[in-house]
C-alpha positions in Angstrom: 116.3 76.7 195.3 116.1 72.8 194.3 119.3 71.2 194.2 119.9 67.7 192.2 122.3 65.0 192.4 122.9 62.9 189.6 120.7 63.9 187.3 122.0 63.3 184.3 125.8 62.3 185.0 126.7 60.5 187.8 128.6 63.0 190.1 127.0 66.1 188.5 125.6 68.3 191.3 123.2 70.8 189.7 121.5 74.1 191.3 117.8 75.1 190.0 115.6 78.2 190.6 113.1 79.0 188.4 110.0 81.6 188.5 106.7 81.1 187.9 105.8 82.8 185.3 107.6 85.1 182.9 106.7 85.1 179.6 103.1 84.3 180.6 102.6 87.6 181.7 104.0 89.0 178.7 101.1 87.0 177.2 98.7 88.2 179.3 99.4 91.6 178.8 99.5 91.1 175.0 96.2 89.2 174.9 94.4 91.7 177.5 95.2 94.9 176.5 96.5 94.5 173.0 93.4 93.0 170.6 93.8 95.8 168.1 97.7 95.5 167.7 97.9 91.4 167.4 95.1 91.8 164.6 96.8 94.4 162.9 100.0 91.9 163.2 98.3 89.0 162.0 97.0 91.1 159.0 100.6 91.8 157.5 101.9 88.7 159.2 104.3 90.0 161.9 104.5 88.8 165.0 103.2 91.2 167.6 105.7 90.7 170.4 108.2 92.3 168.0 105.7 95.2 167.5 105.6 95.4 171.1 109.5 95.3 171.3 109.9 97.9 168.8 107.2 100.3 169.9 109.0 100.3 173.7 112.6 100.0 172.9 113.3 103.9 173.2 111.7 103.4 177.3 114.3 104.3 180.0 115.7 101.2 182.5 113.4 101.7 185.0 110.3 102.2 182.8 110.4 105.7 184.3 109.9 104.8 187.9 107.0 101.7 187.5 108.2 98.7 188.7 106.3 95.3 188.2 106.9 91.8 190.1 105.8 88.6 187.7 104.5 87.1 190.8 101.3 86.0 188.8 101.0 82.7 190.0 103.2 82.5 193.1 106.7 82.6 193.5 108.6 79.2 193.4 112.2 81.2 194.1 113.2 82.3 196.1 110.5 82.7 198.7 108.2 79.4 197.6 105.0 81.1 198.4 102.1 80.1 196.5 99.9 82.8 197.6 102.1 85.3 196.0 100.7 87.6 193.5 101.9 90.2 191.5 102.6 94.0 192.4 102.6 97.2 190.4 103.6 100.4 191.3 105.1 103.7 190.9 102.3 104.4 188.4 101.7 108.2 187.3 99.6 109.8 184.6 103.0 109.8 182.4 102.9 105.9 182.2 101.4 104.3 178.9 100.6 100.5 178.2 103.9 100.4 176.7 105.7 101.3 180.0 103.6 98.1 181.7 104.9 96.2 179.0 108.9 97.0 179.0 108.2 96.8 183.1 106.8 93.4 182.8 109.9 92.5 180.5 112.1 94.0 183.1 110.4 92.5 185.8 111.5 88.7 184.6 115.0 90.0 184.4 114.9 91.0 187.5 113.1 88.1 188.8 116.0 85.9 187.1 118.8 88.6 188.6 117.3 87.8 192.1 118.0 84.3 191.7 121.1 84.7 190.4 122.3 86.6 193.5 120.9 84.3 195.9 122.9 81.6 194.1 126.0 83.8 194.4 125.6 84.5 198.4 125.0 80.7 199.1 128.7 80.5 197.2 127.7 79.4 193.7 129.4 81.6 191.0 129.4 81.8 187.6 131.0 83.9 184.4 128.1 84.0 182.0 124.9 82.4 181.0 123.9 80.2 178.4 120.2 81.1 177.2 117.2 79.4 175.3 114.0 79.2 174.7 111.5 81.7 172.9 112.7 85.0 174.7 116.0 84.5 172.8 114.2 85.9 169.9 113.7 89.4 171.7 117.1 91.4 171.2 115.9 94.1 173.6 114.8 91.3 176.5 118.2 89.6 176.4 119.9 93.0 176.4 117.7 94.0 179.4 118.7 90.5 181.2 122.4 91.0 180.5 122.2 94.8 181.7 120.2 94.2 184.8 122.2 90.8 185.8 125.7 92.1 184.6 126.3 89.0 182.8 127.3 87.8 179.5 124.6 85.9 178.1 125.5 83.0 175.1 123.1 81.8 172.5 123.3 78.7 171.0 122.9 77.7 167.5 119.6 75.2 168.6 117.6 77.6 170.8 115.7 74.6 171.9 117.1 73.5 174.7 115.1 70.4 175.4 115.4 69.2 171.4 119.4 69.6 171.7 119.6 67.8 174.9 117.2 64.6 173.7 119.3 64.6 170.3 122.7 64.9 172.5 121.5 61.6 174.9 120.1 59.6 171.4 123.3 60.3 169.6 125.6 58.6 172.9 122.7 55.7 173.2 123.1 54.8 169.0 126.6 55.2 169.5 127.7 58.1 167.4 129.4 59.3 170.5 130.8 57.3 173.4 129.6 59.8 176.0 127.5 62.4 176.9 130.3 65.2 177.6 132.1 64.3 173.9 128.5 64.6 171.9 127.7 68.0 174.0 131.4 69.3 172.9 130.4 68.5 169.2 126.4 69.1 169.0 126.5 72.5 171.4 127.6 75.4 169.1 127.6 79.1 170.6 126.6 81.8 168.1 126.2 85.0 169.6 127.1 86.9 172.9 125.5 89.8 174.6 127.6 91.5 176.8 125.7 93.8 179.7 126.7 97.7 179.0 128.3 98.9 182.1 126.3 102.1 182.7 123.2 100.6 181.9 124.0 97.9 184.8 124.7 100.7 187.1 121.3 102.0 186.3 119.4 99.0 187.1 120.7 98.6 190.1 118.4 100.8 192.3 115.7 99.2 190.3 116.5 95.8 191.3 116.7 96.2 194.9 113.3 98.2 194.6 112.3 95.1 193.1 113.6 92.7 195.6 112.3 94.7 198.4 108.4 94.9 197.0 107.4 91.5 197.7 108.6 91.9 201.4 107.0 94.7 202.1 103.5 93.5 200.6 103.5 89.8 201.5 101.8 89.9 204.9 98.8 92.3 202.5 98.8 90.0 199.8 98.1 86.9 202.2 95.5 88.3 203.5 93.8 88.6 200.3 94.6 85.8 198.8 93.0 83.5 202.1 89.6 86.3 201.7 89.5 85.4 198.0 89.7 81.9 198.6 87.3 81.7 201.5 84.6 83.7 199.1 84.4 86.2 201.7 
């Protein structure tokens, strides 16, 4: 985990954990395996991700025993491992491409919850998570994140945190507000709170544990494979 002092406010201590790949893995699946769906969606003016969400919404937690990790470009937190790669296991003939898409969504939720766990193990406690960005457009994915982590999610009126943060700083710099805290209090507005479902959260704990155990079990083999490919052997 990365830690930063005085990042924006003097005396503020910021703790960061991140996934190298998240939405990019969903994009990889959409562009590589859903050409017909994407073309059909474009014809009728519908977002293909919305169609994929609807199609896999009834798949049970754990994707019927299919587990994927999102380490397609390595892992930044918690392993700091540039040689990490994606792993998919538990496949059976009953699984469909939609199961794979659903399991990728779960992988990102598992990776996020894993980082939360590492932070809490280190003593950093929190009660809710404020979410932003493109992922918030998917109700299915947001509920999945809440259910996996057990943390309520809060959405804000302006979902682009970078733009909103820039406007907050500009408002202070132009004298509209006396300081960043005052500007944030007046410019950040919560619009929705997504509560985790207790039963689904409990159901997800087995799969989260298997996700966390997967990469350590495959790390040595993964490194050998990456080194072999890099050497051109």
